[in-house]
C-alpha positions in Angstrom: -53.2 -0.3 -28.2 -52.4 -3.3 -30.5 -49.2 -1.4 -31.8 -48.1 -1.1 -28.1 -48.7 -4.7 -27.6 -46.7 -5.5 -30.7 -43.6 -3.1 -29.8 -43.5 -4.6 -26.3 -43.4 -8.3 -27.5 -40.8 -7.2 -29.9 -38.7 -5.7 -27.3 -39.0 -8.6 -25.0 -38.2 -11.0 -27.6 -35.1 -8.9 -28.3 -34.3 -9.0 -24.3 -34.7 -12.8 -24.0 -32.5 -13.6 -27.2 -29.9 -11.2 -26.0 -29.7 -12.6 -22.6 -30.1 -16.3 -23.6 -27.1 -18.4 -23.2 -28.3 -20.6 -26.2 -27.6 -17.9 -29.1 -25.4 -19.5 -31.6 -22.0 -18.2 -32.1 -20.1 -18.5 -35.3 -17.2 -20.9 -35.3 -13.9 -19.4 -36.5 -11.4 -22.1 -35.6 -10.2 -25.8 -35.6 -7.2 -27.0 -34.2 -5.5 -30.1 -32.7 -4.3 -33.6 -34.1 -5.1 -37.3 -34.2 -3.6 -40.4 -35.2 -5.4 -43.6 -36.6 -4.0 -47.0 -36.9 -5.3 -49.6 -39.1 -4.4 -53.1 -40.7 -3.8 -53.5 -44.2 -5.8 -56.9 -44.2 -3.4 -59.1 -46.3 -0.5 -59.6 -44.0 -1.7 -58.0 -40.6 0.7 -55.2 -40.7 -0.3 -51.9 -38.9 -0.3 -48.6 -40.9 -0.8 -45.3 -39.4 -2.0 -41.6 -40.4 -1.4 -38.7 -38.3 -2.8 -35.3 -39.1 -2.5 -31.9 -37.4 -4.6 -28.7 -38.1 -4.7 -25.1 -37.1 -7.1 -23.3 -39.1 -9.1 -20.3 -38.6 -11.1 -17.6 -40.2 -9.6 -14.2 -40.0 -11.3 -10.9 -39.1 -12.4 -10.7 -42.7 -13.6 -14.1 -42.9 -10.5 -15.5 -45.1 -9.4 -18.9 -44.3 -5.8 -19.1 -42.9 -3.6 -21.8 -41.4 -1.8 -25.1 -42.0 -2.4 -28.7 -42.1 0.4 -31.7 -42.0 -0.4 -35.2 -42.8 1.9 -38.1 -42.3 1.3 -41.6 -43.3 2.5 -44.9 -44.3 3.9 -45.2 -47.8 1.9 -48.5 -48.9 3.2 -51.7 -50.6 1.1 -52.8 -53.4 2.5 -56.2 -54.7 2.9 -57.1 -58.3 5.0 -55.8 -61.1 5.5 -52.2 -62.0 4.1 -51.1 -58.4 6.5 -48.8 -56.3 7.8 -50.8 -53.1 6.9 -49.4 -49.6 8.9 -47.1 -47.7 9.2 -44.7 -44.8 6.3 -42.4 -44.0 5.2 -39.8 -46.5 4.6 -36.2 -44.9 2.5 -33.5 -46.9 2.3 -30.0 -45.6 -0.9 -28.0 -46.7 -1.9 -24.2 -47.0 -5.5 -23.9 -45.8 -7.4 -22.4 -48.8 -11.2 -23.0 -47.4 -12.8 -23.7 -44.2 -16.5 -24.2 -43.3 -18.5 -25.5 -40.2 -21.3 -27.7 -40.0 -22.2 -28.1 -36.2 -19.3 -29.7 -34.4 -17.4 -30.4 -37.7 -15.1 -28.2 -39.7 -14.4 -29.0 -43.3 -10.8 -27.7 -44.2 -9.6 -27.7 -47.9 -5.9 -27.5 -48.3 -3.4 -27.3 -51.1 -0.1 -29.3 -50.6 2.8 -27.0 -50.6 5.4 -29.4 -49.4 5.6 -33.3 -50.2 8.3 -36.0 -50.4 10.3 -35.1 -53.8 7.4 -32.5 -54.6 5.4 -35.4 -56.0 2.1 -34.1 -54.5 2.8 -30.4 -54.4 -0.4 -28.5 -55.9 -2.8 -31.2 -55.1 -6.1 -30.1 -53.2 -7.5 -32.3 -50.4 -10.5 -31.9 -48.1 -10.4 -33.0 -44.5 -13.1 -33.3 -42.0 -12.1 -32.6 -38.5 -15.1 -33.6 -35.8 -15.0 -32.5 -32.1 -16.9 -34.8 -30.2 -16.1 -33.5 -26.7 -19.6 -32.8 -25.9 -20.8 -36.6 -26.4 -17.7 -38.3 -25.0 -17.0 -40.2 -28.3 -13.5 -40.0 -30.0 -13.0 -37.2 -32.3 -12.9 -37.9 -35.7 -10.7 -37.1 -38.7 -12.5 -37.6 -42.1 -15.4 -39.3 -40.4 -13.0 -41.9 -38.7 -12.6 -42.0 -34.7 -9.0 -41.2 -33.9 -7.1 -43.6 -31.7 -5.2 -40.9 -29.9 -5.3 -36.9 -29.9 -7.7 -34.3 -29.7 -9.7 -32.0 -32.2 -11.1 -28.6 -31.1 -13.6 -26.9 -33.1 -14.2 -23.3 -31.8 
């Protein structure tokens, strides 16, 4: 009698969990872009950073995709420091991707940069989809001024 009860409870549990809409599904993709604007503080000039991402885990769980980053080349006053200039652009191959709730952590290796100065460098980006809360989406834990990030 007790064995029947446990089997019945087990079957009911499986049915309830199988029909539940709250069963978690694995996230496998992050896409979108965002821009942030900020002041350098010293002279009030506005700088920007724009990041676009399209990354996913393939059917074998292998990270795929690209990231592009474009931002201002900063001017640091003083002898021996490089002058400011036009925006730098970096293109990354995605080499790692993992998810933590509504945030996707994406590691990329630079495959193209101005004059190859950053080729081979590895960076980690955090992309946060805040569509459920209504807050601005985030890149590297900073709210974006414009754009949209989607973590699926």
